[in-house]
C-alpha positions as CSV (number, residue, x, y, z in Angstrom):
1,M,5.2,-104.4,-11.2
2,S,2.5,-103.6,-8.6
3,L,-0.9,-105.0,-8.9
4,E,-3.9,-102.7,-9.1
5,I,-6.0,-103.0,-6.0
6,P,-9.6,-103.7,-6.9
7,F,-12.1,-100.8,-6.3
8,D,-14.9,-103.0,-5.0
9,M,-15.0,-105.8,-2.5
10,T,-17.9,-108.3,-2.0
11,V,-19.4,-109.0,1.4
12,Q,-18.1,-112.6,1.0
13,E,-14.5,-111.2,0.6
14,L,-15.0,-109.0,3.7
15,K,-16.2,-112.0,5.7
16,Q,-13.2,-114.0,4.6
17,W,-10.9,-111.2,5.7
18,Q,-12.6,-111.1,9.1
19,D,-12.4,-114.9,9.4
20,E,-8.7,-114.9,8.5
21,K,-8.1,-112.1,11.1
22,K,-6.6,-109.9,8.3
23,K,-5.5,-106.5,9.5
24,F,-7.7,-103.8,7.9
25,V,-9.6,-100.7,8.8
26,L,-13.4,-100.7,8.4
27,V,-14.9,-97.3,7.8
28,D,-18.7,-96.6,7.9
29,V,-19.6,-93.4,6.0
30,R,-23.3,-93.5,6.9
31,E,-24.9,-91.0,9.3
32,P,-24.9,-91.6,13.1
33,A,-28.7,-92.5,13.2
34,E,-28.1,-95.2,10.5
35,Y,-25.1,-96.5,12.5
36,K,-27.3,-96.8,15.6
37,T,-30.0,-98.7,13.6
38,A,-27.6,-101.3,12.1
39,N,-23.8,-101.6,12.2
40,I,-21.1,-104.2,11.5
41,G,-18.5,-102.4,13.5
42,G,-15.9,-100.1,12.1
43,K,-15.1,-96.4,12.5
44,L,-18.0,-94.1,11.9
45,I,-17.0,-91.1,9.7
46,P,-20.0,-89.7,7.9
47,L,-19.3,-89.0,4.2
48,N,-19.7,-85.2,4.5
49,S,-17.1,-85.1,7.3
50,L,-14.5,-87.4,5.7
51,P,-12.1,-84.6,4.5
52,Q,-11.8,-83.4,8.1
53,H,-10.9,-87.0,9.3
54,L,-8.1,-87.9,6.8
55,A,-5.4,-87.4,9.4
56,E,-7.0,-90.1,11.6
57,L,-6.6,-92.7,8.9
58,D,-3.4,-94.6,7.9
59,P,-2.6,-94.2,4.1
60,E,-0.8,-97.5,4.2
61,A,-3.6,-99.5,5.7
62,E,-5.9,-101.9,3.9
63,M,-9.3,-100.2,4.2
64,V,-12.9,-101.2,3.5
65,V,-15.5,-98.5,3.3
66,H,-19.2,-99.2,3.5
67,C,-22.6,-97.4,3.6
68,K,-26.1,-98.7,3.2
69,L,-26.0,-99.8,-0.5
70,G,-22.5,-98.8,-1.8
71,G,-23.1,-95.4,-3.3
72,R,-21.8,-93.1,-0.6
73,S,-18.9,-95.5,0.1
74,G,-18.0,-95.5,-3.6
75,M,-17.8,-91.7,-3.5
76,A,-15.7,-92.0,-0.3
77,V,-13.3,-94.5,-1.9
78,E,-12.8,-92.3,-5.0
79,F,-12.1,-89.4,-2.6
80,L,-9.7,-91.5,-0.5
81,R,-7.8,-92.9,-3.4
82,R,-7.4,-89.4,-4.9
83,N,-6.0,-88.2,-1.5
84,G,-3.3,-90.9,-0.9
85,F,-5.2,-94.0,0.3
86,P,-4.6,-96.4,-2.6
87,K,-5.8,-99.5,-0.6
88,A,-9.3,-98.1,0.1
89,R,-12.0,-100.4,-1.2
90,N,-15.8,-100.1,-1.5
91,L,-18.0,-102.7,0.0
92,K,-20.3,-103.6,-2.9
93,G,-24.0,-103.6,-1.8
94,G,-23.2,-102.1,1.6
95,I,-24.7,-103.2,4.9
96,I,-27.8,-104.3,3.2
97,A,-25.9,-106.9,1.2
98,W,-24.1,-107.9,4.5
99,S,-27.5,-108.5,6.1
100,R,-28.9,-110.4,3.1
101,E,-25.9,-112.6,2.4
102,I,-23.8,-112.9,5.6
103,D,-25.6,-111.9,8.8
104,P,-29.4,-111.7,8.8
105,S,-29.4,-110.5,12.4
106,V,-28.2,-107.1,11.1
107,P,-31.4,-105.0,10.6
108,Q,-32.3,-103.8,7.1
109,Y,-33.7,-100.3,7.0
């Protein structure tokens, strides 16, 4: 019996994964200008170009997708899960939650 992978992940859970050096892929689905303003690392694949970049992603990998607040990344995770990426998760609250709760040095915009 396989366990259902949760759709959302909190910024605290992401920080824990980082601290534990867990292997995962971080995908940022914001626009390049947003990424320049504030980023927490990861692969930049703007939401509208995600379908063209699926071949670059490993369907078996643990994946955390984020945006500014969690809306675009939620759409991205729905799309990814429908297209063979069952371990994709949405970072709840996005980079703004990361800035507020984990690392205040990340600019809010």
